[in-house]
MOPAC internal coordinates of N, CA, C and O (Angstrom, degrees):
PM7 1SCF
backbone

  N    0.0000 0     0.00 0     0.00 0    0    0    0
  C    1.5112 1     0.00 0     0.00 0    1    0    0
  C    1.5681 1   106.25 1     0.00 0    2    1    0
  O    1.2310 1   120.55 1   -57.90 1    3    2    1
  N    1.2796 1   116.55 1   122.10 1    3    2    1
  C    1.5628 1   118.63 1  -174.82 1    5    3    2
  C    1.5959 1    99.56 1   -84.60 1    6    5    3
  O    1.2310 1   126.88 1   -22.81 1    7    6    5
  N    1.3784 1   104.37 1   157.19 1    7    6    5
  C    1.4196 1   115.88 1   178.12 1    9    7    6
  C    1.5447 1   113.91 1   -92.46 1   10    9    7
  O    1.2310 1   118.91 1  -112.24 1   11   10    9
  N    1.4094 1   119.69 1    67.76 1   11   10    9
  C    1.3024 1   131.39 1  -169.52 1   13   11   10
  C    1.5192 1   109.74 1  -131.25 1   14   13   11
  O    1.2310 1   118.02 1   -53.56 1   15   14   13
  N    1.3678 1   121.37 1   126.44 1   15   14   13
  C    1.3967 1   120.93 1   176.88 1   17   15   14
  C    1.5761 1   113.09 1   -65.72 1   18   17   15
  O    1.2310 1   117.66 1   -42.90 1   19   18   17
  N    1.2058 1   122.05 1   137.10 1   19   18   17
  C    1.4697 1   120.57 1  -172.99 1   21   19   18
  C    1.5423 1   111.86 1   -83.58 1   22   21   19
  O    1.2310 1   119.93 1   165.28 1   23   22   21
  N    1.2670 1   117.75 1   -14.72 1   23   22   21
  C    1.4983 1   125.81 1   174.10 1   25   23   22
  C    1.4216 1   119.47 1   -89.68 1   26   25   23
  O    1.2310 1   123.57 1   128.97 1   27   26   25
  N    1.4913 1   110.76 1   -51.03 1   27   26   25
  C    1.4484 1   118.26 1  -173.56 1   29   27   26
  C    1.4416 1   114.27 1   -98.68 1   30   29   27
  O    1.2310 1   120.37 1   155.55 1   31   30   29
  N    1.2612 1   116.90 1   -24.45 1   31   30   29
  C    1.5274 1   122.64 1  -178.64 1   33   31   30
  C    1.6231 1   108.00 1    87.95 1   34   33   31
  O    1.2310 1   119.24 1  -174.26 1   35   34   33
  N    1.2777 1   119.05 1     5.74 1   35   34   33
  C    1.4319 1   124.12 1   178.54 1   37   35   34
  C    1.5435 1   109.46 1   -60.19 1   38   37   35
  O    1.2310 1   118.91 1   -57.49 1   39   38   37
  N    1.3167 1   119.68 1   122.51 1   39   38   37
  C    1.4404 1   126.67 1  -173.44 1   41   39   38
  C    1.4753 1   114.69 1  -126.66 1   42   41   39
  O    1.2310 1   119.31 1     3.98 1   43   42   41
  N    1.3216 1   118.92 1  -176.02 1   43   42   41
  C    1.5226 1   122.91 1   175.98 1   45   43   42
  C    1.4827 1   111.40 1   -63.26 1   46   45   43
  O    1.2310 1   123.13 1   -43.23 1   47   46   45
  N    1.3424 1   111.61 1   136.77 1   47   46   45
  C    1.5448 1   114.23 1   176.33 1   49   47   46
  C    1.5530 1   104.97 1  -118.86 1   50   49   47
  O    1.2310 1   120.06 1   -18.76 1   51   50   49
  N    1.2660 1   117.49 1   161.24 1   51   50   49
  C    1.4318 1   119.00 1   179.60 1   53   51   50
  C    1.5249 1   109.63 1  -124.79 1   54   53   51
  O    1.2310 1   120.26 1   -24.14 1   55   54   53
  N    1.3152 1   117.11 1   155.86 1   55   54   53
  C    1.4295 1   124.35 1  -179.74 1   57   55   54
  C    1.4997 1   117.65 1  -164.97 1   58   57   55
  O    1.2310 1   118.38 1    32.04 1   59   58   57
  N    1.3789 1   120.70 1  -147.96 1   59   58   57
  C    1.3593 1   116.61 1   173.59 1   61   59   58
  C    1.4145 1   113.05 1  -128.13 1   62   61   59
  O    1.2310 1   121.79 1   -25.67 1   63   62   61
  N    1.4440 1   114.18 1   154.33 1   63   62   61
  C    1.4835 1   119.80 1   166.51 1   65   63   62
  C    1.4626 1   101.26 1   -91.66 1   66   65   63
  O    1.2310 1   121.27 1   -46.59 1   67   66   65
  N    1.3541 1   115.18 1   133.41 1   67   66   65
  C    1.5240 1   120.95 1   177.14 1   69   67   66
  C    1.4712 1   109.37 1  -116.33 1   70   69   67
  O    1.2310 1   122.75 1   -65.19 1   71   70   69
  N    1.3295 1   112.33 1   114.81 1   71   70   69
  C    1.5450 1   117.19 1   172.04 1   73   71   70
  C    1.3481 1   119.69 1   -70.87 1   74   73   71
  O    1.2310 1   118.90 1    -7.98 1   75   74   73
  N    1.2644 1   119.70 1   172.02 1   75   74   73
  C    1.4733 1   119.98 1   175.06 1   77   75   74
  C    1.5846 1   120.01 1   -65.55 1   78   77   75
  O    1.2310 1   125.10 1   157.72 1   79   78   77
  N    1.5359 1   107.81 1   -22.28 1   79   78   77
  C    1.4573 1   113.60 1   172.88 1   81   79   78
  C    1.6107 1   107.64 1   -93.19 1   82   81   79
  O    1.2310 1   120.96 1  -161.21 1   83   82   81
  N    1.2677 1   115.76 1    18.79 1   83   82   81
  C    1.4385 1   120.51 1   178.24 1   85   83   82
  C    1.5364 1   115.60 1    65.25 1   86   85   83
  O    1.2310 1   119.02 1  -154.85 1   87   86   85
  N    1.1513 1   119.47 1    25.15 1   87   86   85
  C    1.5065 1   126.67 1   179.15 1   89   87   86
  C    1.5127 1   102.66 1   -83.47 1   90   89   87
  O    1.2310 1   123.06 1   -47.78 1   91   90   89
  N    1.3442 1   111.73 1   132.22 1   91   90   89
  C    1.5061 1   120.11 1  -176.85 1   93   91   90
  C    1.4903 1   112.48 1  -112.36 1   94   93   91
  O    1.2310 1   121.17 1   -46.85 1   95   94   93
  N    1.3591 1   115.37 1   133.15 1   95   94   93
  C    1.4526 1   122.45 1  -178.55 1   97   95   94
  C    1.5484 1   107.00 1  -136.45 1   98   97   95
  O    1.2310 1   119.32 1   -39.94 1   99   98   97
  N    1.2683 1   118.91 1   140.06 1   99   98   97
  C    1.3952 1   121.74 1  -174.10 1  101   99   98
  C    1.6669 1   111.65 1   -73.72 1  102  101   99
  O    1.2310 1   121.18 1   -38.37 1  103  102  101
  N    1.2108 1   115.34 1   141.63 1  103  102  101
  C    1.4812 1   127.14 1   178.45 1  105  103  102
  C    1.5020 1   115.46 1  -139.60 1  106  105  103
  O    1.2310 1   121.63 1    -9.79 1  107  106  105
  N    1.2470 1   114.48 1   170.21 1  107  106  105
  C    1.4940 1   120.29 1   177.24 1  109  107  106
  C    1.5914 1   108.99 1  -115.75 1  110  109  107
  O    1.2310 1   121.35 1   -38.22 1  111  110  109
  N    1.3201 1   115.01 1   141.78 1  111  110  109
  C    1.4804 1   118.90 1   170.16 1  113  111  110
  C    1.5781 1   105.75 1  -108.56 1  114  113  111
  O    1.2310 1   120.57 1   -67.29 1  115  114  113
  N    1.3148 1   116.52 1   112.71 1  115  114  113
  C    1.4562 1   122.11 1  -173.58 1  117  115  114
  C    1.6006 1   108.24 1   -93.07 1  118  117  115
  O    1.2310 1   120.60 1   -40.78 1  119  118  117
  N    1.2288 1   116.45 1   139.22 1  119  118  117
  C    1.5081 1   118.56 1   179.03 1  121  119  118
  C    1.6166 1   108.64 1   -74.33 1  122  121  119
  O    1.2310 1   124.02 1   -27.09 1  123  122  121
  N    1.4114 1   109.89 1   152.91 1  123  122  121
  C    1.4151 1   111.47 1  -176.81 1  125  123  122
  C    1.5505 1   111.25 1   -88.25 1  126  125  123
  O    1.2310 1   120.98 1   -90.22 1  127  126  125
  N    1.4082 1   115.73 1    89.78 1  127  126  125
  C    1.4668 1   119.91 1  -167.26 1  129  127  126
  C    1.5292 1   104.21 1   -91.87 1  130  129  127
  O    1.2310 1   120.86 1   -38.72 1  131  130  129
  N    1.2753 1   115.96 1   141.28 1  131  130  129
  C    1.5122 1   126.86 1   175.10 1  133  131  130
  C    1.4942 1   110.98 1  -126.03 1  134  133  131
  O    1.2310 1   118.99 1   -32.56 1  135  134  133
  N    1.3200 1   119.54 1   147.44 1  135  134  133
  C    1.4570 1   123.28 1   177.91 1  137  135  134
  C    1.5585 1   101.24 1  -101.19 1  138  137  135
  O    1.2310 1   121.19 1   -64.04 1  139  138  137
  N    1.4409 1   115.32 1   115.96 1  139  138  137
  C    1.5381 1   119.42 1  -173.71 1  141  139  138
  C    1.5181 1   101.67 1  -130.40 1  142  141  139
  O    1.2310 1   124.42 1   -20.46 1  143  142  141
  N    1.4380 1   109.12 1   159.54 1  143  142  141
  C    1.4309 1   122.94 1   168.59 1  145  143  142
  C    1.5817 1   105.03 1  -112.91 1  146  145  143
  O    1.2310 1   120.11 1   -57.72 1  147  146  145
  N    1.3084 1   117.39 1   122.28 1  147  146  145
  C    1.3976 1   126.66 1   175.94 1  149  147  146
  C    1.4265 1   112.42 1  -109.97 1  150  149  147
  O    1.2310 1   116.94 1   -53.88 1  151  150  149
  N    1.3036 1   123.43 1   126.12 1  151  150  149
  C    1.4573 1   122.87 1  -178.37 1  153  151  150
  C    1.5679 1   111.71 1   -79.69 1  154  153  151
  O    1.2310 1   121.65 1   -45.46 1  155  154  153
  N    1.2432 1   114.44 1   134.54 1  155  154  153
  C    1.5554 1   120.65 1   177.18 1  157  155  154
  C    1.4392 1   105.18 1  -107.51 1  158  157  155
  O    1.2310 1   123.40 1   -57.91 1  159  158  157
  N    1.4625 1   111.09 1   122.09 1  159  158  157
  C    1.5320 1   117.35 1   177.94 1  161  159  158
  C    1.5404 1   112.23 1   -72.21 1  162  161  159
  O    1.2310 1   121.48 1   146.04 1  163  162  161
  N    1.3929 1   114.78 1   -33.96 1  163  162  161
  C    1.4866 1   115.46 1  -177.78 1  165  163  162
  C    1.5307 1   112.22 1   -75.49 1  166  165  163
  O    1.2310 1   118.19 1   145.59 1  167  166  165
  N    1.3859 1   121.06 1   -34.41 1  167  166  165
  C    1.4072 1   120.91 1   178.91 1  169  167  166
  C    1.3797 1   116.77 1   -86.82 1  170  169  167
  O    1.2310 1   123.31 1   162.88 1  171  170  169
  N    1.3982 1   111.26 1   -17.12 1  171  170  169
  C    1.5049 1   117.74 1  -179.98 1  173  171  170
  C    1.5224 1   115.97 1    71.81 1  174  173  171
  O    1.2310 1   118.45 1  -151.43 1  175  174  173
  N    1.2801 1   120.56 1    28.57 1  175  174  173
  C    1.4478 1   124.47 1   177.69 1  177  175  174
  C    1.5282 1   109.62 1  -155.16 1  178  177  175
  O    1.2310 1   123.32 1   -12.49 1  179  178  177
  N    1.3239 1   111.24 1   167.51 1  179  178  177
  C    1.6429 1   117.01 1  -175.86 1  181  179  178
  C    1.4285 1   104.85 1   -87.06 1  182  181  179
  O    1.2310 1   118.64 1   -35.47 1  183  182  181
  N    1.3020 1   120.19 1   144.53 1  183  182  181
  C    1.4183 1   124.07 1   176.46 1  185  183  182
  C    1.5320 1   112.81 1  -115.56 1  186  185  183
  O    1.2310 1   118.42 1   -52.52 1  187  186  185
  N    1.3458 1   120.62 1   127.48 1  187  186  185
  C    1.4385 1   121.49 1  -176.46 1  189  187  186
  C    1.4853 1   105.28 1   -93.73 1  190  189  187
  O    1.2310 1   122.94 1   -47.01 1  191  190  189
  N    1.3825 1   111.96 1   132.99 1  191  190  189
  C    1.4468 1   123.61 1   175.70 1  193  191  190
  C    1.5206 1   112.47 1  -135.97 1  194  193  191
  O    1.2310 1   118.26 1   -26.53 1  195  194  193
  N    1.2466 1   120.92 1   153.47 1  195  194  193
  C    1.3972 1   131.97 1   168.02 1  197  195  194
  C    1.4785 1   108.99 1  -108.22 1  198  197  195
  O    1.2310 1   123.55 1   -82.83 1  199  198  197
  N    1.4539 1   110.79 1    97.17 1  199  198  197
  C    1.5311 1   122.23 1  -170.67 1  201  199  198
  C    1.5384 1   110.19 1  -127.80 1  202  201  199
  O    1.2310 1   121.48 1   -25.37 1  203  202  201
  N    1.3578 1   114.78 1   154.63 1  203  202  201
  C    1.4063 1   120.93 1   175.41 1  205  203  202
  C    1.5272 1   108.74 1   -73.42 1  206  205  203
  O    1.2310 1   121.24 1   -21.01 1  207  206  205
  N    1.3551 1   115.23 1   158.99 1  207  206  205
  C    1.3953 1   123.93 1  -177.38 1  209  207  206
  C    1.5194 1   107.58 1   -65.72 1  210  209  207
  O    1.2310 1   118.16 1   147.50 1  211  210  209
  N    1.3410 1   121.11 1   -32.50 1  211  210  209
  C    1.4737 1   128.34 1   172.68 1  213  211  210
  C    1.5792 1   112.33 1   -57.88 1  214  213  211
  O    1.2310 1   122.41 1   129.80 1  215  214  213
  N    1.3907 1   112.99 1   -50.20 1  215  214  213
  C    1.5125 1   122.12 1   175.12 1  217  215  214
  C    1.5144 1   112.33 1   -57.76 1  218  217  215
  O    1.2310 1   120.22 1   143.17 1  219  218  217
  N    1.3603 1   117.18 1   -36.83 1  219  218  217
  C    1.4453 1   120.37 1  -179.12 1  221  219  218
  C    1.5198 1   108.66 1   -69.47 1  222  221  219
  O    1.2310 1   118.56 1   138.74 1  223  222  221
  N    1.2450 1   120.36 1   -41.26 1  223  222  221
  C    1.3939 1   122.78 1  -179.39 1  225  223  222
  C    1.5909 1   109.07 1   -65.91 1  226  225  223
  O    1.2310 1   120.71 1   139.88 1  227  226  225
  N    1.3164 1   116.24 1   -40.12 1  227  226  225
  C    1.4166 1   121.47 1  -178.36 1  229  227  226
  C    1.5684 1   108.45 1   -66.55 1  230  229  227
  O    1.2310 1   118.43 1   139.33 1  231  230  229
  N    1.3196 1   120.60 1   -40.67 1  231  230  229
  C    1.4429 1   126.56 1   178.87 1  233  231  230
  C    1.6040 1   109.38 1   -61.01 1  234  233  231
  O    1.2310 1   121.37 1   136.08 1  235  234  233
  N    1.3957 1   114.99 1   -43.92 1  235  234  233
  C    1.4079 1   115.62 1   177.89 1  237  235  234
  C    1.5308 1   111.39 1   -70.32 1  238  237  235
  O    1.2310 1   118.02 1   147.30 1  239  238  237
  N    1.3116 1   121.38 1   -32.70 1  239  238  237
  C    1.4716 1   123.07 1   178.67 1  241  239  238
  C    1.5150 1   112.06 1   -67.06 1  242  241  239
  O    1.2310 1   123.05 1   134.13 1  243  242  241
  N    1.3982 1   111.75 1   -45.87 1  243  242  241
  C    1.5920 1   111.83 1  -179.79 1  245  243  242
  C    1.5492 1   115.20 1   -69.08 1  246  245  243
  O    1.2310 1   120.14 1   159.72 1  247  246  245
  N    1.3582 1   117.34 1   -20.28 1  247  246  245
  C    1.4574 1   118.45 1   175.99 1  249  247  246
  C    1.5264 1   113.60 1   114.24 1  250  249  247
  O    1.2310 1   119.31 1  -149.65 1  251  250  249
  N    1.3496 1   118.91 1    30.35 1  251  250  249
  C    1.3520 1   119.49 1  -177.18 1  253  251  250
  C    1.3971 1   120.69 1   117.90 1  254  253  251
  O    1.2310 1   116.21 1   -15.32 1  255  254  253
  N    1.4107 1   124.80 1   164.68 1  255  254  253
  C    1.3604 1   124.21 1  -178.09 1  257  255  254
  C    1.5402 1   109.96 1   -73.50 1  258  257  255
  O    1.2310 1   116.98 1   146.82 1  259  258  257
  N    1.3327 1   123.35 1   -33.18 1  259  258  257
  C    1.3611 1   124.83 1   176.97 1  261  259  258
  C    1.4898 1   114.89 1   -55.84 1  262  261  259
  O    1.2310 1   121.43 1   127.86 1  263  262  261
  N    1.3607 1   114.86 1   -52.14 1  263  262  261
  C    1.4996 1   124.29 1   178.94 1  265  263  262
  C    1.4716 1   109.06 1   -60.88 1  266  265  263
  O    1.2310 1   119.69 1   138.78 1  267  266  265
  N    1.3814 1   118.20 1   -41.22 1  267  266  265
  C    1.5088 1   125.72 1  -174.23 1  269  267  266
  C    1.4899 1   105.34 1   -67.18 1  270  269  267
  O    1.2310 1   117.57 1   132.76 1  271  270  269
  N    1.2456 1   122.22 1   -47.24 1  271  270  269
  C    1.5510 1   126.80 1  -176.66 1  273  271  270
  C    1.5992 1   107.46 1   -63.75 1  274  273  271
  O    1.2310 1   120.24 1   134.65 1  275  274  273
  N    1.3112 1   117.15 1   -45.35 1  275  274  273
  C    1.3921 1   119.93 1  -171.32 1  277  275  274
  C    1.6352 1   108.63 1   -71.64 1  278  277  275
  O    1.2310 1   122.33 1   150.17 1  279  278  277
  N    1.3519 1   113.15 1   -29.83 1  279  278  277
  C    1.4607 1   116.57 1   176.28 1  281  279  278
  C    1.5509 1   118.44 1   -84.42 1  282  281  279
  O    1.2310 1   122.39 1   161.16 1  283  282  281
  N    1.3742 1   113.03 1   -18.84 1  283  282  281
  C    1.4980 1   120.49 1  -179.14 1  285  283  282
  C    1.4007 1   113.23 1   -67.41 1  286  285  283
  O    1.2310 1   120.09 1   -29.96 1  287  286  285
  N    1.3634 1   117.44 1   150.04 1  287  286  285
  C    1.4143 1   124.49 1   169.89 1  289  287  286
  C    1.5600 1   114.53 1   -75.41 1  290  289  287
  O    1.2310 1   120.54 1   -44.06 1  291  290  289
  N    1.3452 1   116.57 1   135.94 1  291  290  289
  C    1.5121 1   116.40 1  -174.01 1  293  291  290
  C    1.7012 1   107.87 1   -58.24 1  294  293  291
  O    1.2310 1   118.83 1   147.23 1  295  294  293
  N    1.2320 1   119.83 1   -32.77 1  295  294  293
  C    1.5167 1   121.06 1  -163.17 1  297  295  294
  C    1.6340 1   105.18 1   -69.68 1  298  297  295
  O    1.2310 1   120.80 1   147.32 1  299  298  297
  N    1.3521 1   116.08 1   -32.68 1  299  298  297
  C    1.4722 1   115.17 1  -176.59 1  301  299  298
  C    1.6201 1   115.55 1   -84.60 1  302  301  299
  O    1.2310 1   122.43 1   163.19 1  303  302  301
  N    1.3331 1   112.96 1   -16.81 1  303  302  301
  C    1.4758 1   118.44 1  -176.14 1  305  303  302
  C    1.5699 1   111.71 1   -81.71 1  306  305  303
  O    1.2310 1   121.29 1   -30.47 1  307  306  305
  N    1.3310 1   115.14 1   149.53 1  307  306  305
  C    1.3902 1   118.26 1  -177.15 1  309  307  306
  C    1.5896 1   107.11 1   -80.64 1  310  309  307
  O    1.2310 1   117.06 1   -15.66 1  311  310  309
  N    1.3052 1   123.20 1   164.34 1  311  310  309
  C    1.4400 1   125.89 1  -175.44 1  313  311  310
  C    1.4162 1   109.97 1   -55.37 1  314  313  311
  O    1.2310 1   117.92 1   138.26 1  315  314  313
  N    1.3712 1   121.57 1   -41.74 1  315  314  313
  C    1.4493 1   123.36 1  -178.51 1  317  315  314
  C    1.5683 1   111.52 1   -70.69 1  318  317  315
  O    1.2310 1   120.76 1   142.05 1  319  318  317
  N    1.2862 1   116.15 1   -37.95 1  319  318  317
  C    1.5212 1   117.54 1   174.96 1  321  319  318
  C    1.4193 1   115.65 1   -67.02 1  322  321  319
  O    1.2310 1   120.75 1   151.27 1  323  322  321
  N    1.4460 1   116.16 1   -28.73 1  323  322  321
  C    1.4292 1   121.42 1   178.73 1  325  323  322
  C    1.6009 1   105.71 1   -75.85 1  326  325  323
  O    1.2310 1   117.68 1   145.51 1  327  326  325
  N    1.2037 1   122.03 1   -34.49 1  327  326  325
  C    1.4359 1   121.42 1   178.59 1  329  327  326
  C    1.4690 1   111.25 1   -68.91 1  330  329  327
  O    1.2310 1   119.76 1   143.66 1  331  330  329
  N    1.3071 1   118.06 1   -36.34 1  331  330  329
  C    1.5058 1   125.19 1   173.80 1  333  331  330
  C    1.4817 1   111.29 1   -63.80 1  334  333  331
  O    1.2310 1   120.05 1   136.30 1  335  334  333
  N    1.3547 1   117.51 1   -43.70 1  335  334  333
  C    1.4517 1   125.77 1   177.16 1  337  335  334
  C    1.5519 1   111.42 1   -50.71 1  338  337  335
  O    1.2310 1   123.87 1   128.32 1  339  338  337
  N    1.3169 1   110.19 1   -51.68 1  339  338  337
  C    1.4741 1   122.83 1  -178.99 1  341  339  338
  C    1.5491 1   110.92 1   -63.79 1  342  341  339
  O    1.2310 1   119.08 1   145.70 1  343  342  341
  N    1.3422 1   119.36 1   -34.30 1  343  342  341
  C    1.4764 1   121.31 1   175.60 1  345  343  342
  C    1.4929 1   110.69 1   -69.61 1  346  345  343
  O    1.2310 1   120.76 1   140.76 1  347  346  345
  N    1.3439 1   116.14 1   -39.24 1  347  346  345
  C    1.4272 1   117.77 1  -178.92 1  349  347  346
  C    1.3918 1   112.31 1   -72.89 1  350  349  347
  O    1.2310 1   118.90 1   142.11 1  351  350  349
  N    1.2819 1   119.71 1   -37.89 1  351  350  349
  C    1.5292 1   126.13 1   176.18 1  353  351  350
  C    1.5847 1   106.52 1   -60.00 1  354  353  351
  O    1.2310 1   121.06 1   132.71 1  355  354  353
  N    1.2863 1   115.58 1   -47.29 1  355  354  353
  C    1.5214 1   119.71 1   175.98 1  357  355  354
  C    1.5078 1   114.79 1   -55.01 1  358  357  355
  O    1.2310 1   123.13 1   133.26 1  359  358  357
  N    1.3434 1   111.60 1   -46.74 1  359  358  357
  C    1.5121 1   120.64 1  -171.62 1  361  359  358
  C    1.6363 1   105.72 1   -71.83 1  362  361  359
  O    1.2310 1   121.36 1   145.27 1  363  362  361
  N    1.3426 1   115.00 1   -34.73 1  363  362  361
  C    1.4475 1   120.60 1   174.45 1  365  363  362
  C    1.4999 1   111.98 1   -68.02 1  366  365  363
  O    1.2310 1   118.60 1   138.97 1  367  366  365
  N    1.3388 1   120.27 1   -41.03 1  367  366  365
  C    1.4418 1   118.59 1   173.88 1  369  367  366
  C    1.4487 1   121.60 1   -64.74 1  370  369  367
  O    1.2310 1   120.65 1   148.18 1  371  370  369
  N    1.4378 1   116.36 1   -31.82 1  371  370  369
  C    1.3934 1   118.93 1   178.75 1  373  371  370
  C    1.5176 1   113.77 1   -83.96 1  374  373  371
  O    1.2310 1   119.58 1   164.44 1  375  374  373
  N    1.2934 1   118.40 1   -15.56 1  375  374  373
  C    1.5211 1   117.34 1   179.12 1  377  375  374
  C    1.4649 1   112.29 1   -92.77 1  378  377  375
  O    1.2310 1   120.10 1   180.00 1  379  378  377

């Protein structure tokens, strides 16, 4: 399981640990990923995602997972999230 947010594409970054003596050693910055269930109003079920805490705040701010997915760019979404976005758009068009 890769350490990538399914909604925002936020992934592992690399950088340096810098000591008091300014010695530099490589390190990784891991995203704060959480396993969450978000209720979809259009699909009528809960969707499970592995997303960053930042993405969770954004989903809440936008007004739910349905609104977030419809507003998000296709390039940053995971294949599973992209498939759900298409299902939501189809459900929205038929109703």
